[in-house]
C-alpha positions, -999 to 999 in steps of 0.1 A, spaced: 0 0 0 14 34 -10 16 57 20 35 86 3 25 106 -27 41 90 -58 58 113 -83 38 123 -113 52 106 -144 58 140 -159 81 149 -131 101 117 -138 103 126 -175 114 161 -166 141 148 -143 154 121 -167 151 139 -201 149 176 -196 173 179 -167 193 147 -171 197 145 -209 195 183 -212 168 182 -239 143 210 -244 106 202 -245 107 210 -282 136 186 -288 120 159 -267 86 163 -285 104 160 -318 121 128 -307 89 113 -294 70 126 -325 43 143 -304 29 178 -303 50 201 -280 18 212 -262 9 175 -254 44 169 -240 44 202 -220 11 194 -204 25 160 -193 57 174 -180 39 201 -161 16 175 -145 -16 188 -162 -22 155 -180 -12 119 -175 6 93 -196 -16 76 -222 -8 41 -234 5 55 -267 28 79 -248 40 50 -226 49 31 -258 67 61 -273 87 66 -240 96 29 -239 110 32 -275 129 63 -266 143 47 -235 148 10 -243 157 1 -207 120 8 -198 89 -7 -211 54 7 -215 41 -12 -185 67 7 -163 53 40 -175 16 29 -172 23 16 -136 37 50 -126 5 66 -139 -16 40 -122 1 45 -88 -2 83 -91 -39 81 -100 -47 56 -72 -30 78 -47 -49 109 -57 -83 90 -58 -77 76 -23 -74 112 -10 -111 115 -18 -124 82 -4 -147 98 21 -163 119 -6 -174 89 -26 -206 74 -11 -217 40 -25 -242 16 -10 -227 -18 -11 -246 -48 -25 -259 -70 3 -247 -106 2 -272 -130 -12 
């Protein structure tokens, strides 16, 4: 069970590729063959990783696979959703 807030996948991409590889968002978008705005929204944590983006990242970084990227997004989404558990009211089905 995750007890700490996982990093948004965009933060990891920023650290690895913008800071680490010293690429600009434009250069990285060109390498991934995606729209610069799409990548910028991901890196700035305004959107999540789609399966297609996960595949593109796994091709760019062969030491990763798309499941790795999708799991990062899943863990982040689950953490955020659990922060609102008390706000979601559902009546459970009674056992038959």
